[in-house]
NUTISE-141642 format. One record per atom (N, C-alpha, C): residue number from 1; residue in one letter; atom name; x, y, z. Coordinates in pm, whole numbers, plus 50000, padded with zeros to 5 digits. Example, Ala and Ser with C-alpha at 12.3 -4.5 7.8 and 13.67 -1.06 7.14 Angstrom:
2
1,A,N,51319,49431,50780
1,A,CA,51230,49550,50780
1,A,C,51320,49670,50780
2,S,N,51285,49775,50708
2,S,CA,51367,49894,50714
2,S,C,51290,50003,50787
END
This chain:
267
1,M,N,51332,51928,50581
1,M,CA,51198,51956,50539
1,M,C,51130,51998,50433
2,Q,N,51041,51989,50382
2,Q,CA,50982,52043,50270
2,Q,C,50812,52069,50294
3,T,N,50790,52159,50264
3,T,CA,50630,52261,50327
3,T,C,50575,52320,50189
4,D,N,50627,52241,50049
4,D,CA,50595,52339,49957
4,D,C,50418,52217,49946
5,P,N,50291,52289,49946
5,P,CA,50181,52242,49919
5,P,C,50149,52197,49780
6,N,N,50265,52228,49712
6,N,CA,50223,52154,49532
6,N,C,50369,52080,49515
7,S,N,50433,52027,49571
7,S,CA,50508,51997,49561
7,S,C,50509,51819,49625
8,L,N,50646,51840,49709
8,L,CA,50673,51727,49802
8,L,C,50699,51735,49911
9,M,N,50603,51658,50014
9,M,CA,50638,51637,50166
9,M,C,50714,51573,50193
10,R,N,50868,51593,50261
10,R,CA,50990,51518,50270
10,R,C,51031,51555,50420
11,A,N,51051,51451,50518
11,A,CA,51110,51522,50605
11,A,C,51188,51333,50721
12,I,N,51292,51296,50739
12,I,CA,51334,51255,50834
12,I,C,51253,51213,50952
13,L,N,51218,51112,50995
13,L,CA,51092,51062,51102
13,L,C,51184,50991,51214
14,K,N,51135,50933,51285
14,K,CA,51206,50846,51383
14,K,C,51092,50765,51465
15,V,N,51130,50643,51458
15,V,CA,51070,50518,51522
15,V,C,51022,50579,51665
16,K,N,50896,50573,51686
16,K,CA,50845,50611,51846
16,K,C,50772,50439,51852
17,R,N,50773,50354,51807
17,R,CA,50740,50238,51870
17,R,C,50729,50103,51766
18,R,N,50708,49990,51802
18,R,CA,50699,49884,51675
18,R,C,50599,49807,51752
19,E,N,50477,49751,51689
19,E,CA,50370,49687,51718
19,E,C,50399,49501,51623
20,Q,N,50356,49451,51691
20,Q,CA,50372,49309,51612
20,Q,C,50214,49250,51614
21,L,N,50151,49286,51458
21,L,CA,50018,49301,51465
21,L,C,49971,49140,51458
22,S,N,50062,49106,51383
22,S,CA,50057,48905,51363
22,S,C,50158,48856,51304
23,P,N,50152,48723,51275
23,P,CA,50269,48703,51258
23,P,C,50368,48753,51129
24,H,N,50244,48780,51042
24,H,CA,50331,48827,50899
24,H,C,50322,49012,50886
25,Y,N,50283,49079,51037
25,Y,CA,50241,49226,51006
25,Y,C,50362,49293,51094
26,I,N,50406,49419,51090
26,I,CA,50445,49476,51178
26,I,C,50421,49635,51189
27,R,N,50385,49706,51239
27,R,CA,50329,49828,51193
27,R,C,50446,49916,51271
28,I,N,50494,49995,51221
28,I,CA,50586,50128,51254
28,I,C,50546,50241,51286
29,I,N,50533,50276,51454
29,I,CA,50486,50421,51463
29,I,C,50576,50520,51430
30,L,N,50553,50620,51350
30,L,CA,50676,50734,51321
30,L,C,50667,50842,51413
31,T,N,50731,50930,51432
31,T,CA,50715,51095,51473
31,T,C,50852,51177,51477
32,G,N,50856,51296,51501
32,G,CA,50938,51359,51431
32,G,C,50903,51487,51451
33,D,N,51033,51600,51440
33,D,CA,50980,51756,51475
33,D,C,50905,51793,51317
34,D,N,50955,51715,51220
34,D,CA,50875,51761,51074
34,D,C,50753,51686,51085
35,I,N,50694,51613,51164
35,I,CA,50557,51545,51089
35,I,C,50449,51584,51069
36,L,N,50408,51735,51130
36,L,CA,50288,51790,51046
36,L,C,50290,51822,50914
37,I,N,50403,51848,50849
37,I,CA,50407,51861,50703
37,I,C,50279,51713,50645
38,Y,N,50294,51663,50710
38,Y,CA,50232,51530,50630
38,Y,C,50036,51541,50643
39,Q,N,50025,51641,50719
39,Q,CA,49890,51669,50761
39,Q,C,49788,51704,50618
40,Q,N,49853,51715,50547
40,Q,CA,49806,51708,50346
40,Q,C,49733,51565,50331
41,A,N,49825,51477,50356
41,A,CA,49801,51348,50285
41,A,C,49704,51330,50328
42,E,N,49642,51183,50289
42,E,CA,49547,51120,50343
42,E,C,49590,50967,50409
43,T,N,49514,50869,50499
43,T,CA,49544,50733,50491
43,T,C,49548,50675,50363
44,G,N,49584,50575,50321
44,G,CA,49586,50528,50224
44,G,C,49702,50561,50108
45,D,N,49742,50663,50102
45,D,CA,49831,50773,50028
45,D,C,49952,50654,50020
46,N,N,50001,50643,49876
46,N,CA,50133,50571,49928
46,N,C,50259,50670,49926
47,N,N,50357,50634,49990
47,N,CA,50488,50731,50023
47,N,C,50594,50608,49960
48,K,N,50758,50685,49990
48,K,CA,50824,50632,49966
48,K,C,50894,50657,50090
49,I,N,50960,50534,50154
49,I,CA,51011,50535,50260
49,I,C,51168,50510,50165
50,I,N,51268,50639,50277
50,I,CA,51454,50598,50246
50,I,C,51498,50532,50374
51,L,N,51520,50400,50324
51,L,CA,51635,50331,50474
51,L,C,51799,50333,50456
52,P,N,51839,50345,50556
52,P,CA,51997,50316,50524
52,P,C,52027,50209,50494
53,K,N,52139,50132,50484
53,K,CA,52155,50007,50442
53,K,C,52242,49956,50581
54,N,N,52271,50101,50644
54,N,CA,52372,50084,50788
54,N,C,52307,50176,50850
55,K,N,52315,50124,51019
55,K,CA,52223,50264,51049
55,K,C,52328,50390,51087
56,S,N,52452,50341,51071
56,S,CA,52584,50489,51094
56,S,C,52566,50564,50986
57,V,N,52477,50539,50882
57,V,CA,52487,50595,50759
57,V,C,52358,50753,50791
58,R,N,52383,50808,50780
58,R,CA,52319,50925,50778
58,R,C,52229,50950,50684
59,I,N,52064,50939,50653
59,I,CA,51993,50987,50603
59,I,C,51979,51053,50479
60,E,N,52025,51093,50362
60,E,CA,51966,51201,50259
60,E,C,51835,51213,50210
61,L,N,51806,51321,50199
61,L,CA,51685,51343,50157
61,L,C,51684,51378,49989
62,P,N,51649,51306,49878
62,P,CA,51664,51322,49747
62,P,C,51606,51513,49715
63,D,N,51662,51568,49651
63,D,CA,51582,51725,49618
63,D,C,51511,51702,49532
64,M,N,51537,51598,49396
64,M,CA,51436,51496,49291
64,M,C,51477,51648,49148
65,A,N,51599,51711,49185
65,A,CA,51637,51864,49089
65,A,C,51757,51779,49034
66,T,N,51877,51791,49113
66,T,CA,52005,51743,49089
66,T,C,52030,51628,49108
67,R,N,51952,51550,49215
67,R,CA,51984,51426,49230
67,R,C,51800,51351,49267
68,G,N,51811,51227,49201
68,G,CA,51684,51128,49225
68,G,C,51663,51073,49310
69,L,N,51551,50966,49305
69,L,CA,51540,50849,49475
69,L,C,51640,50757,49437
70,F,N,51672,50737,49327
70,F,CA,51786,50615,49343
70,F,C,51941,50602,49342
71,D,N,51962,50784,49355
71,D,CA,52128,50806,49317
71,D,C,52153,50832,49444
72,Y,N,52145,50737,49583
72,Y,CA,52207,50731,49680
72,Y,C,52208,50613,49728
73,P,N,52387,50560,49662
73,P,CA,52430,50409,49680
73,P,C,52410,50347,49830
74,N,N,52431,50444,49931
74,N,CA,52394,50353,50060
74,N,C,52266,50408,50094
75,Q,N,52110,50406,50040
75,Q,CA,52015,50422,50082
75,Q,C,51889,50321,50006
76,V,N,51828,50294,50071
76,V,CA,51714,50179,49970
76,V,C,51602,50255,49984
77,I,N,51553,50256,49839
77,I,CA,51383,50320,49837
77,I,C,51253,50212,49829
78,R,N,51179,50184,49890
78,R,CA,51069,50154,49890
78,R,C,50949,50197,49941
79,T,N,50838,50166,49845
79,T,CA,50662,50240,49865
79,T,C,50611,50151,49974
80,Y,N,50607,50254,50016
80,Y,CA,50456,50178,50142
80,Y,C,50322,50277,50146
81,T,N,50230,50233,50216
81,T,CA,50122,50292,50222
81,T,C,50100,50360,50403
82,M,N,50084,50478,50401
82,M,CA,50051,50583,50520
82,M,C,49924,50498,50537
83,R,N,49953,50433,50676
83,R,CA,49800,50368,50738
83,R,C,49708,50420,50784
84,S,N,49761,50519,50890
84,S,CA,49729,50623,50984
84,S,C,49820,50755,50980
85,F,N,49761,50836,51043
85,F,CA,49807,50996,51070
85,F,C,49733,51016,51199
86,N,N,49823,51068,51267
86,N,CA,49741,51144,51420
86,N,C,49801,51278,51440
87,A,N,49747,51383,51390
87,A,CA,49812,51504,51399
87,A,C,49841,51543,51598
88,E,N,49723,51497,51628
88,E,CA,49723,51563,51792
88,E,C,49836,51488,51821
89,K,N,49889,51383,51813
89,K,CA,49985,51277,51887
89,K,C,50122,51296,51809
90,G,N,50098,51374,51666
90,G,CA,50228,51367,51633
90,G,C,50248,51261,51595
91,E,N,50180,51160,51519
91,E,CA,50212,51008,51496
91,E,C,50174,50962,51339
92,M,N,50273,50923,51261
92,M,CA,50287,50808,51172
92,M,C,50220,50699,51166
93,A,N,50151,50591,51122
93,A,CA,50191,50465,51143
93,A,C,50239,50374,50977
94,I,N,50291,50304,50962
94,I,CA,50322,50278,50799
94,I,C,50338,50088,50841
95,D,N,50228,49951,50803
95,D,CA,50275,49818,50814
95,D,C,50348,49773,50731
96,F,N,50406,49693,50754
96,F,CA,50532,49624,50669
96,F,C,50487,49456,50689
97,V,N,50462,49400,50572
97,V,CA,50470,49262,50546
97,V,C,50612,49210,50603
98,V,N,50605,49111,50673
98,V,CA,50756,49028,50750
98,V,C,50749,48895,50666
99,H,N,50855,48840,50615
99,H,CA,50835,48667,50582
99,H,C,50972,48618,50606
100,E,N,51003,48531,50563
100,E,CA,51109,48460,50587
100,E,C,51190,48502,50423
101,N,N,51335,48493,50447
101,N,CA,51410,48550,50348
101,N,C,51378,48735,50330
102,P,N,51360,48803,50389
102,P,CA,51292,48986,50393
102,P,C,51414,49052,50321
103,G,N,51311,49139,50242
103,G,CA,51413,49235,50183
103,G,C,51439,49316,50289
104,P,N,51517,49445,50243
104,P,CA,51561,49520,50326
104,P,C,51459,49606,50435
105,A,N,51348,49645,50315
105,A,CA,51271,49719,50412
105,A,C,51166,49601,50530
106,A,N,51141,49503,50493
106,A,CA,51107,49411,50612
106,A,C,51169,49392,50718
107,A,N,51335,49367,50682
107,A,CA,51448,49342,50784
107,A,C,51484,49460,50863
108,W,N,51447,49558,50795
108,W,CA,51439,49691,50868
108,W,C,51324,49717,50990
109,A,N,51221,49690,50926
109,A,CA,51122,49678,51033
109,A,C,51099,49568,51155
110,M,N,51171,49454,51139
110,M,CA,51139,49362,51214
110,M,C,51284,49402,51325
111,N,N,51388,49488,51263
111,N,CA,51513,49497,51367
111,N,C,51467,49624,51463
112,A,N,51353,49751,51390
112,A,CA,51324,49894,51387
112,A,C,51317,49904,51602
113,A,N,51416,49960,51569
113,A,CA,51389,50025,51785
113,A,C,51372,50170,51786
114,P,N,51332,50212,51909
114,P,CA,51306,50357,51887
114,P,C,51390,50436,51891
115,G,N,51421,50566,51825
115,G,CA,51515,50651,51769
115,G,C,51567,50606,51644
116,D,N,51568,50505,51564
116,D,CA,51558,50468,51441
116,D,C,51523,50580,51349
117,E,N,51566,50578,51219
117,E,CA,51602,50707,51120
117,E,C,51512,50629,50992
118,L,N,51416,50735,50950
118,L,CA,51400,50670,50787
118,L,C,51344,50793,50721
119,G,N,51360,50788,50618
119,G,CA,51336,50951,50510
119,G,C,51160,50911,50459
120,V,N,51060,50978,50436
120,V,CA,50938,50949,50398
120,V,C,50937,51058,50297
121,L,N,50886,51052,50181
121,L,CA,50859,51100,50055
121,L,C,50698,51098,50072
122,M,N,50618,51188,50013
122,M,CA,50518,51200,49976
122,M,C,50399,51295,49904
123,K,N,50379,51309,49790
123,K,CA,50330,51419,49677
123,K,C,50165,51442,49790
124,A,N,50187,51566,49769
124,A,CA,50115,51632,49787
124,A,C,50003,51650,49699
125,G,N,49876,51707,49701
125,G,CA,49737,51685,49603
125,G,C,49716,51563,49513
126,R,N,49793,51451,49563
126,R,CA,49754,51311,49502
126,R,C,49604,51323,49463
127,K,N,49606,51219,49373
127,K,CA,49457,51210,49299
127,K,C,49389,51114,49407
128,K,N,49265,51138,49446
128,K,CA,49198,51074,49540
128,K,C,49140,50930,49468
129,L,N,49214,50822,49555
129,L,CA,49120,50725,49545
129,L,C,49045,50633,49556
130,M,N,48915,50734,49657
130,M,CA,48791,50701,49652
130,M,C,48657,50721,49508
131,K,N,48630,50666,49470
131,K,CA,48552,50725,49382
131,K,C,48343,50698,49418
132,P,N,48293,50789,49360
132,P,CA,48173,50719,49438
132,P,C,48125,50620,49284
133,A,N,48036,50532,49393
133,A,CA,48042,50412,49317
133,A,C,47856,50323,49393
134,D,N,47789,50259,49316
134,D,CA,47671,50188,49391
134,D,C,47712,50031,49469
135,E,N,47859,50003,49417
135,E,CA,47896,49911,49512
135,E,C,48050,49899,49469
136,Y,N,48117,49849,49581
136,Y,CA,48293,49841,49591
136,Y,C,48321,49699,49567
137,Y,N,48415,49639,49523
137,Y,CA,48488,49576,49499
137,Y,C,48623,49562,49545
138,F,N,48736,49490,49591
138,F,CA,48848,49498,49663
138,F,C,48928,49376,49633
139,F,N,48992,49388,49562
139,F,CA,49096,49213,49540
139,F,C,49244,49298,49547
140,G,N,49282,49237,49732
140,G,CA,49419,49246,49712
140,G,C,49461,49122,49817
141,D,N,49638,49141,49746
141,D,CA,49715,49017,49807
141,D,C,49784,49061,49964
142,H,N,49836,48972,50017
142,H,CA,49927,49037,50150
142,H,C,49963,49167,50167
143,S,N,50032,49230,50036
143,S,CA,50087,49352,50025
143,S,C,49990,49481,50009
144,A,N,49843,49451,50005
144,A,CA,49772,49512,50025
144,A,C,49651,49564,50109
145,L,N,49680,49461,50217
145,L,CA,49597,49441,50334
145,L,C,49609,49609,50381
146,P,N,49684,49705,50432
146,P,CA,49727,49813,50489
146,P,C,49639,49913,50413
147,V,N,49614,49913,50233
147,V,CA,49576,50033,50166
147,V,C,49422,50018,50191
148,I,N,49381,49863,50144
148,I,CA,49223,49804,50156
148,I,C,49208,49865,50322
149,S,N,49215,49831,50393
149,S,CA,49192,49882,50564
149,S,C,49195,50035,50558
150,A,N,49245,50094,50495
150,A,CA,49255,50220,50512
150,A,C,49132,50286,50406
151,L,N,49150,50191,50282
151,L,CA,49006,50238,50197
151,L,C,48867,50238,50256
152,L,N,48873,50135,50325
152,L,CA,48727,50091,50403
152,L,C,48668,50153,50488
153,E,N,48792,50197,50555
153,E,CA,48740,50294,50667
153,E,C,48676,50436,50645
154,K,N,48758,50492,50503
154,K,CA,48689,50579,50432
154,K,C,48535,50581,50380
155,L,N,48471,50468,50373
155,L,CA,48355,50425,50264
155,L,C,48261,50516,50401
156,D,N,48149,50562,50302
156,D,CA,48020,50565,50344
156,D,C,47962,50481,50448
157,P,N,47886,50505,50557
157,P,CA,47840,50356,50645
157,P,C,47756,50293,50552
158,A,N,47686,50370,50458
158,A,CA,47562,50301,50375
158,A,C,47618,50169,50212
159,A,N,47800,50207,50223
159,A,CA,47842,50172,50092
159,A,C,47791,49990,50103
160,K,N,47809,49967,50001
160,K,CA,47769,49819,49967
160,K,C,47901,49760,49893
161,G,N,47943,49640,49865
161,G,CA,48018,49587,49803
161,G,C,48074,49454,49869
162,H,N,48196,49387,49872
162,H,CA,48278,49299,49894
162,H,C,48437,49289,49874
163,A,N,48506,49264,49983
163,A,CA,48671,49246,49948
163,A,C,48704,49141,49986
164,Y,N,48791,49099,49855
164,Y,CA,48869,48992,49906
164,Y,C,49043,49001,49913
165,I,N,49070,48950,50002
165,I,CA,49215,48956,50065
165,I,C,49293,48842,50122
166,E,N,49398,48827,50036
166,E,CA,49482,48738,50038
166,E,C,49608,48756,50105
167,V,N,49585,48637,50262
167,V,CA,49704,48700,50306
167,V,C,49795,48565,50356
168,H,N,49886,48566,50432
168,H,CA,49933,48397,50437
168,H,C,49874,48343,50513
169,E,N,49805,48363,50619
169,E,CA,49778,48229,50737
169,E,C,49651,48331,50769
170,K,N,49555,48217,50865
170,K,CA,49476,48271,50965
170,K,C,49462,48373,51037
171,A,N,49610,48337,51082
171,A,CA,49659,48454,51174
171,A,C,49694,48550,51170
172,D,N,49685,48582,51059
172,D,CA,49689,48718,50951
172,D,C,49574,48809,50939
173,V,N,49474,48773,50997
173,V,CA,49351,48845,50961
173,V,C,49331,48915,51089
174,L,N,49336,49052,51005
174,L,CA,49349,49149,51127
174,L,C,49169,49249,51109
175,P,N,49190,49323,51209
175,P,CA,49019,49360,51242
175,P,C,49006,49461,51141
176,L,N,48895,49502,51074
176,L,CA,48854,49602,50979
176,L,C,48743,49652,51012
177,N,N,48794,49795,50986
177,N,CA,48699,49899,51027
177,N,C,48563,49935,50911
178,K,N,48470,49879,50868
178,K,CA,48397,49870,50751
178,K,C,48266,49907,50803
179,P,N,48194,49969,50673
179,P,CA,48062,49946,50652
179,P,C,47992,49805,50692
180,A,N,47891,49791,50751
180,A,CA,47828,49669,50763
180,A,C,47786,49608,50664
181,A,N,47799,49654,50539
181,A,CA,47733,49615,50419
181,A,C,47794,49586,50314
182,I,N,47974,49600,50354
182,I,CA,48077,49557,50266
182,I,C,48118,49401,50329
183,G,N,48128,49285,50273
183,G,CA,48141,49202,50330
183,G,C,48269,49155,50308
184,V,N,48355,49077,50331
184,V,CA,48497,49028,50369
184,V,C,48497,48887,50309
185,T,N,48574,48815,50235
185,T,CA,48634,48707,50217
185,T,C,48788,48699,50246
186,W,N,48840,48604,50346
186,W,CA,48978,48581,50381
186,W,C,48987,48518,50261
187,L,N,49095,48513,50234
187,L,CA,49169,48401,50128
187,L,C,49318,48363,50196
188,F,N,49405,48223,50165
188,F,CA,49492,48214,50238
188,F,C,49599,48205,50156
189,N,N,49723,48175,50165
189,N,CA,49800,48143,50023
189,N,C,49926,48161,50121
190,A,N,50020,48085,50120
190,A,CA,50145,48053,50203
190,A,C,50209,48091,50078
191,H,N,50234,48072,49980
191,H,CA,50316,48067,49838
191,H,C,50281,48222,49777
192,P,N,50237,48279,49826
192,P,CA,50235,48463,49776
192,P,C,50338,48475,49652
193,G,N,50253,48519,49525
193,G,CA,50373,48488,49404
193,G,C,50361,48388,49309
194,E,N,50385,48285,49368
194,E,CA,50369,48136,49318
194,E,C,50216,48126,49221
195,R,N,50164,48173,49307
195,R,CA,50008,48160,49266
195,R,C,49948,48259,49319
196,S,N,49817,48290,49277
196,S,CA,49724,48377,49352
196,S,C,49551,48315,49293
197,N,N,49478,48348,49486
197,N,CA,49341,48294,49459
197,N,C,49274,48419,49415
198,L,N,49304,48525,49384
198,L,CA,49221,48683,49366
198,L,C,49126,48654,49241
199,P,N,49250,48618,49091
199,P,CA,49124,48588,48969
199,P,C,49019,48510,48972
200,A,N,49080,48384,49027
200,A,CA,48953,48360,49090
200,A,C,48816,48384,49146
201,A,N,48882,48432,49233
201,A,CA,48777,48536,49341
201,A,C,48700,48622,49299
202,F,N,48764,48705,49173
202,F,CA,48690,48786,49044
202,F,C,48568,48726,48988
203,D,N,48602,48580,48949
203,D,CA,48543,48540,48877
203,D,C,48406,48503,48919
204,T,N,48404,48489,49038
204,T,CA,48263,48433,49155
204,T,C,48176,48579,49183
205,I,N,48220,48678,49147
205,I,CA,48157,48773,49095
205,I,C,48121,48886,48967
206,A,N,48164,48847,48902
206,A,CA,48191,48888,48777
206,A,C,48060,48920,48698
207,D,N,47990,48839,48739
207,D,CA,47811,48810,48679
207,D,C,47760,48933,48746
208,K,N,47789,48975,48842
208,K,CA,47715,49118,48955
208,K,C,47754,49242,48888
209,L,N,47870,49253,48807
209,L,CA,47919,49394,48792
209,L,C,47851,49419,48713
210,N,N,47821,49588,48675
210,N,CA,47766,49649,48608
210,N,C,47841,49834,48646
211,T,N,47765,49917,48556
211,T,CA,47835,50044,48502
211,T,C,47828,50090,48663
212,G,N,47740,50074,48787
212,G,CA,47767,50147,48902
212,G,C,47874,50087,49019
213,A,N,47946,49981,48955
213,A,CA,48029,49895,49044
213,A,C,48160,49991,49016
214,Y,N,48259,49951,49118
214,Y,CA,48393,50075,49090
214,Y,C,48449,49916,49187
215,L,N,48588,49908,49122
215,L,CA,48669,49755,49157
215,L,C,48812,49818,49213
216,Y,N,48887,49773,49292
216,Y,CA,49053,49804,49313
216,Y,C,49071,49675,49299
217,T,N,49231,49724,49284
217,T,CA,49303,49570,49264
217,T,C,49439,49622,49299
218,F,N,49493,49540,49397
218,F,CA,49601,49581,49453
218,F,C,49678,49442,49458
219,A,N,49775,49382,49437
219,A,CA,49837,49278,49412
219,A,C,49976,49227,49366
220,E,N,50031,49165,49339
220,E,CA,50132,49072,49270
220,E,C,50097,49083,49092
221,H,N,50184,49160,49055
221,H,CA,50210,49225,48875
221,H,C,50118,49094,48823
222,K,N,50169,48954,48817
222,K,CA,50102,48879,48714
222,K,C,49925,48864,48778
223,A,N,49888,48852,48931
223,A,CA,49752,48839,48958
223,A,C,49655,48991,48873
224,V,N,49738,49090,48894
224,V,CA,49690,49223,48882
224,V,C,49655,49222,48718
225,N,N,49750,49169,48674
225,N,CA,49717,49149,48498
225,N,C,49631,49074,48486
226,E,N,49624,48944,48528
226,E,CA,49482,48851,48465
226,E,C,49350,48904,48526
227,I,N,49335,48972,48627
227,I,CA,49201,49056,48686
227,I,C,49179,49155,48577
228,Q,N,49297,49262,48529
228,Q,CA,49244,49347,48412
228,Q,C,49201,49274,48303
229,D,N,49306,49186,48237
229,D,CA,49226,49087,48158
229,D,C,49079,49067,48153
230,K,N,49071,48994,48243
230,K,CA,48896,48951,48265
230,K,C,48783,49144,48296
231,L,N,48840,49193,48323
231,L,CA,48771,49340,48336
231,L,C,48753,49396,48208
232,R,N,48866,49389,48145
232,R,CA,48841,49426,47969
232,R,C,48767,49344,47869
233,K,N,48780,49223,47886
233,K,CA,48630,49157,47812
233,K,C,48524,49146,47868
234,H,N,48559,49247,47998
234,H,CA,48360,49205,48072
234,H,C,48279,49319,47997
235,H,N,48155,49306,47981
235,H,CA,48060,49412,47872
235,H,C,48003,49491,47985
236,G,N,47990,49478,48097
236,G,CA,47913,49541,48219
236,G,C,48016,49656,48265
237,I,N,48137,49696,48253
237,I,CA,48211,49773,48347
237,I,C,48293,49841,48225
238,K,N,48327,49958,48302
238,K,CA,48372,50031,48149
238,K,C,48542,50077,48207
239,R,N,48595,50097,48166
239,R,CA,48787,50152,48180
239,R,C,48752,50240,48289
240,E,N,48694,50334,48317
240,E,CA,48711,50394,48435
240,E,C,48639,50378,48579
241,N,N,48599,50236,48567
241,N,CA,48550,50199,48673
241,N,C,48653,50081,48759
242,W,N,48717,50104,48700
242,W,CA,48789,50007,48838
242,W,C,48980,50076,48838
243,Q,N,49054,50057,48952
243,Q,CA,49171,50081,48971
243,Q,C,49251,49959,48947
244,A,N,49396,49953,48918
244,A,CA,49489,49832,48940
244,A,C,49643,49905,48970
245,Y,N,49653,49842,49045
245,Y,CA,49814,49841,49100
245,Y,C,49853,49722,49146
246,A,N,50000,49728,49041
246,A,CA,50038,49613,49078
246,A,C,50206,49656,49180
247,Y,N,50175,49575,49284
247,Y,CA,50271,49634,49422
247,Y,C,50418,49615,49383
248,W,N,50365,49453,49324
248,W,CA,50519,49373,49347
248,W,C,50554,49297,49211
249,K,N,50625,49267,49188
249,K,CA,50636,49143,49078
249,K,C,50761,48994,49175
250,H,N,50708,48932,49124
250,H,CA,50779,48759,49199
250,H,C,50919,48793,49114
251,G,N,51001,48740,49214
251,G,CA,51120,48753,49194
251,G,C,51209,48839,49146
252,E,N,51147,49016,49200
252,E,CA,51233,49061,49158
252,E,C,51213,49210,49251
253,T,N,51341,49311,49247
253,T,CA,51332,49369,49349
253,T,C,51216,49512,49292
254,E,N,51185,49595,49427
254,E,CA,51120,49708,49322
254,E,C,51190,49784,49245
255,D,N,51290,49805,49293
255,D,CA,51401,49890,49146
255,D,C,51379,49814,49013
256,R,N,51413,49691,48976
256,R,CA,51392,49624,48884
256,R,C,51268,49580,48821
257,S,N,51147,49656,48890
257,S,CA,51032,49618,48841
257,S,C,50966,49733,48819
258,M,N,50978,49833,48881
258,M,CA,50941,49983,48868
258,M,C,50868,49972,48724
259,M,N,50922,49989,48637
259,M,CA,50849,49988,48472
259,M,C,50743,49942,48447
260,E,N,50787,49803,48477
260,E,CA,50670,49689,48419
260,E,C,50566,49733,48544
261,R,N,50551,49754,48627
261,R,CA,50450,49743,48722
261,R,C,50388,49918,48709
262,S,N,50460,49948,48626
262,S,CA,50408,50136,48619
262,S,C,50301,50091,48527
263,A,N,50373,50029,48393
263,A,CA,50265,50027,48271
263,A,C,50135,49980,48309
264,T,N,50147,49795,48389
264,T,CA,50033,49781,48444
264,T,C,49921,49883,48458
265,M,N,49957,49993,48573
265,M,CA,49891,50061,48637
265,M,C,49796,50164,48555
266,K,N,49869,50114,48421
266,K,CA,49811,50237,48306
266,K,C,49734,50185,48196
267,S,N,49734,50068,48191
267,S,CA,49672,49987,48091
267,S,C,49500,49946,48113
END
């Protein structure tokens, strides 16, 4: 257990229950003796989850001094979003995208049972995602539905804007708790990574953008780069008016694509 508010919140949690939200989304509810250390975190914050390659292997939490995240051959590290946290119930929710040929995290979620363990690491005092703005625009693929859902819940009830969310199919449209003046357009793409509808969606609102707007883009590496290229050429919006996060790269694992995706976020 790690409780230093200026460092890393880390603990081994256990599955309390699994909820099938839609054909491609599973919610895992976590609990544990140390769960209250995450009270400093906010919904929508990223976390690193640590999964054992074999349930018989005990999870080890990296100390980040002598051993780093990827120095444990029997564990898998992936990045997810804290969808919700309920201190009173002692529960944390993380939503997983599942699909054909699932990776290790999706496969774990599909088979998760009460009592199964995983490690959760989160940075304390993370930079706030939400910024004050006249209008908000969100562009996200299937991997971004949890974070966009969390951010919409944080907006002032009078906030205005629009969210473009690309999921696999209509059955994956989930209820959103959002301000009335935030519109939502659901886009459907059965083959994420091969193409994306998000850059074209950006084009539909490009003429409306000005210095009072703030944009969030969370998607596959190529789609995020395309939207950022459009933003850089836009005369009505400055670099400080958007955040871009490449959550994944088509055809590559998180381990292999980490450096390229990080460069996209900083550009």
